[in-house]
Steps between C-alpha positions, in 0.01 A plus 500: 500500500401140569765280654547126475457293815810362658584164346379612159168483325242772447370730771125491587458820295675344203290184536189710507603692190572178320167346577327834425670511161383150421148579608487813289638312203253227557213746520613664183520168321158399614369837380660430160735802518826469308783605721839619362771277630835627622828313511495534873195276506681232302297546184765637270593259221783539248536870575132581433223575739184293475157574633309248700276434197807416288612219732451160335169337581584143410633318806708204382386218719738205474369146543549402862792270556378159611622152578625277220419136526727241337329168415625159383376338184196356679397828659642441849662798671879499508549837663363848543720798431440872520668838540191600700272244663155602376191322380247740344136433603167658417322712756233233540778273625606741776321484837244786556669550838824563324346748259341693790809491717736652240253772416432584864863540598645643179220706344168490690332742264607301196149453368397868567777699341659517155865450422594757767347528842504872585351441843768244559768742402368771735454246782859380460627859479332586824614193689857520374526867592382419855747213538790693350575220254335274245282264697230459239517484125241622252552269198197315382506132406495610139808720552676217684419269211668747259815506720505123521471474123806722470689286750394184310627651176832586668550133584819432694682808371572706819538822306162463334338395826635819663363709219161335528477574874677833528312755718464791258205717409563416134453128562192568707345705216570232245352248749183713518459514126545122460261438788228700317562290195463175694180616671347575163613182322485231765248582765521437875472123506768445241731747671454314831569167328816633341619655822458179695687309235792739460579613857781355715413314818851413619668161522560496122119498443358729238124520471238371745497136371869453558468675838211270603710199415811631671345595835199271529551223238160575356344675206405867488131410460503311832649774726300568810457839676808498721723356223382768262564777753855365557585502131344840441707639786832372355476708184596827663835364617570131414823498706364673808177301515649160395304250716770233455773717661298722729176349616424769756534791256302309232223428757478863595474603139238234425284629784534852361354378171219315680408816697500707177272244337260544793515875480406505131223245547654204321460288816334553836701605800427166657635314202810713500560453872459121468745490211753702700509228765597232249863396457664576166456137402791493261561192292805614313603338169858555408563654156542226247692672230759376252653184369615407851137395561488268200370146550664169399847658516410709194655823627769497230248425221293788634808724487571381143150606398562843643832526312328401177244771548759768577731410208270400211408790263157352450407651839637848418761667281713611797611351828322785679176442310504130586575567869212740513254240375648242739476736800150598398404137551149379468637221287397137491787310345433143396837325460628181340596341833358149536409449868564124482843551336589778745399297805699198376810708424504662842434169675791328324727793570408499869562128535837491328663835593457670831464875550806516722724283283832642380370484151165576333284368215276659248257331263279613212243316282395621157238374260645396159340661201354794692777644711270508803681500829322238717710509816790686658644444843816481714616374835584844638161671551396845397588747770764729644610313815854399409544302817227265385645478146218701362564701184328712234744378236313276255742217436297377203517797267738739331646809665278736300191331650605501863750214495872471532788453256404134445684174538711285267264230363777252444422206281136599464625724217632203300162414338506847346833419341362168380195680351720741313711212362200285395318800346818560298497151360715316754373141555426393858727203433801724472805353681787682668809354676391674823804420720487549875702824472603715198581853392217712359532461119625818334442701289120506514270710280297763687249756371575791262809338369670488835715212609550355848858381517615451857726201532596283796165538681412166662154331532432168674206267570369437843638141529820356355303199380311724258713442190358487152443467229140601556204581285262786582247269670747353745689827551180676589382228741841502669545873461845468345673835493774416250236383250312828513822708480586315182146542367487880543853527361385310192181697425630836622386725783261721304235235417481425876453860606249548221304195612510625862356830390219329309420308818492810717826409677685807618724594793311588814694826536393620156843457342579311181601135498881486458649367175698213651480120474453476876140610459429133411568420863260760632734771614263797435271591787126425440185508704267209573216661308724541195601132505150372567364695210785401272432128564132565438616560141603135478172391655298695245690346211712802421264792566630762739250722681592805705409457871184665627354536845177693446183370341274804536452821693187695583522847654228661702468872440224655704197280463610348167746228413705471183737247361865587448717367223758245626823361358457199279746221447670511161580159354752429231671191358843455649577164336334242283270239651753234402779670698277542807384141479861387479587703811201357677626148422844583634371662819246224563792269544653728762214463744450129431853365538732801489620760749142612566358153591395628843277757334299257291124518531438130434387294204149651488622856460754553214758759598835637389765726650860573571716536812754771553771556767738791480872516566584484871129416557374845567176407320313188397204475260237276357299627207233266365165480336207297384304593182271717718730650771860620519682569821838610626653450843818671619677439830794708625627793698353827358817672620718247311717433810392155638615202302263204518754252646457338841173684544169434660197600292150426613631295788697269269881501497669510156869436431452655160184644343417403145224631274329162513529458877342809661331704224386182325276370782363852563401514129355147512271574801407845371393378161329195634264710707459767238407239233274280724164444333619650168549331164825314445577547126792335330794655328550457127827308507745414230718199456867560579699181432773396738862515374660175392622305802870442525635158556481415868221749564249215509234586748635852563570440866826691476313834514278391786168451315413443137175320549330769303299787632168339432543155656303326234413773255285749700516740213391271217149454641559307816392781732328701232234244445596492136315820433737612234627808683857370481629536145816399323636580155499132399213334681537161330794365701488387857642725774814374672464432870751765585394772255558772768808432703630656822634447849411627839854590588718784384454878500691731269778733610628852479216753472266224393502193718189292454 
């Protein structure tokens, strides 16, 4: 009875029997004899016994996984991502040296035999029996291709990979049958091409093109003799013959390949000897995989694109189906990212908030009317080195898309309350007493017949000097909390939450907006993308469009390319044009003479926006827009621990951070660069009369500045060149000098400081 060698494994006799069995089976197959299969050979299936002829003949060849390239809107590369770094190339684009080297060392009789090399089997049998082990294999290139196809199909599933590579007679027989099929259907050249594209060369490189780039920073078509011999030698054991980690072993293996090429007549002995004397000549290129390699600080936008692909049903009915397509790769994804806008956003972020600051900033730009995301960046770069404040948490988006739980938007939520009120028939001239401090009015109508009725809850303005009465225009410019608490109490909570939903405003954690009057002060956590896209609704005169990041996708499958369906933005009317125009008029005053004056883009570029600073200054915002771009900037501690008091941000010390003081200038510089060279359209403004002045109010100096937002009527044609883009309900009367009023001091309070 045969015994196993010490240390396990098969004895020489068992090895011989195994190879003999394979050779006999191979001979039988080649002779066309149908062999009965026994369960011991691994051919039993579902309790039945199949013959060799009953094995399936159709080898399912999956498309080879390849790199995916993510492009900006102008076709520039943002990043390259892949599960397996591979670029498929035609045989004509693979060096003849490489073709000869792989054949010489792996299957020198490749062009002489069929799917199975009987002489090779017997030769391996004899050599292995003499050595007492398995020192030489007998698989042809075609058989190796079949095995690699099975491994490719298994993907990253370790169980499936083990099944695809298990050393059983059953698997070998199936491999033989599929090899016969490939020989008949593809022919030698196509088999060689497929083999060189599928096989693993170590260092994360799959296929000869990726390997050429990895080890020599060149293309497969340009490989010379010694380079080709090195790569061909790696295939047998990528870890053992890794030239990066073991140059001596790799050199020895390369020279073995060169000698074999000389023996089979591919090169002369002199050529082989000369090549053996050459150094390896490595010029290693590090793997460039994933969003961490993205240019222009677009790592988080890149990651958002990936999240869109993995979550949107348009790319597959199930998460697993979408992941399979993504991992398959070979995609060219053209995105909505505007390279000019992205560059400007990242430049402004870098100048105003440093990577190692106690707090961070995130900014997003969206195109009104289309939902296209034009830019997305943050001060803490994409990465995993916590000591350098790197992170993979996308501070611009919702938790479901790779972000966090969001941040209270503060007073930037107030325009949504104003829009709900105006849409419901409330005039923009509505006055409220707006004292410095007051209790929340109660009871207040909520949705579904519910009533909010908590009494004794206080709310105050930022400054004690902020005492009404105020109209909506002045209260918005000054960001008066008590005005907006009275406003939401008057119209009810439900119209506000309904308006928010129409504008795509939802909590970043996926929860529902609470039914409480405090939402008027921005107490519900939102993401910068949500707020930028919401304000884009104002810019597009009331049309809300869902955000999109992908323009088109083409997928290469084999030698063909096809277009994939991509998510489209869905636009719907959230409010009337008149309501949106009224909000635009209110928010234009904020950036001209209100709390957002430091964010203004200048007379030649009409803009509007709103500041926001949360309670205890854990977060500060500026959200603003022009008719053709909308952007949101958030500054704060993602962990919600560091208050922005007595703090240095971007090298500048701040006693207190306001929405108009740090986020405002970031927004201004970001938008200025993003809009440079682009049209500067005007808003369609409405006339909002000032409230009657009380006796003693004279020139309005008591509130700091009532010169009027336009300093001479910028909105009645002064800066518009009289082109008629500024419209009013009653165009026959002259516009008062101070038709939009505001001050540069004062920032709300509670959850919604200005």
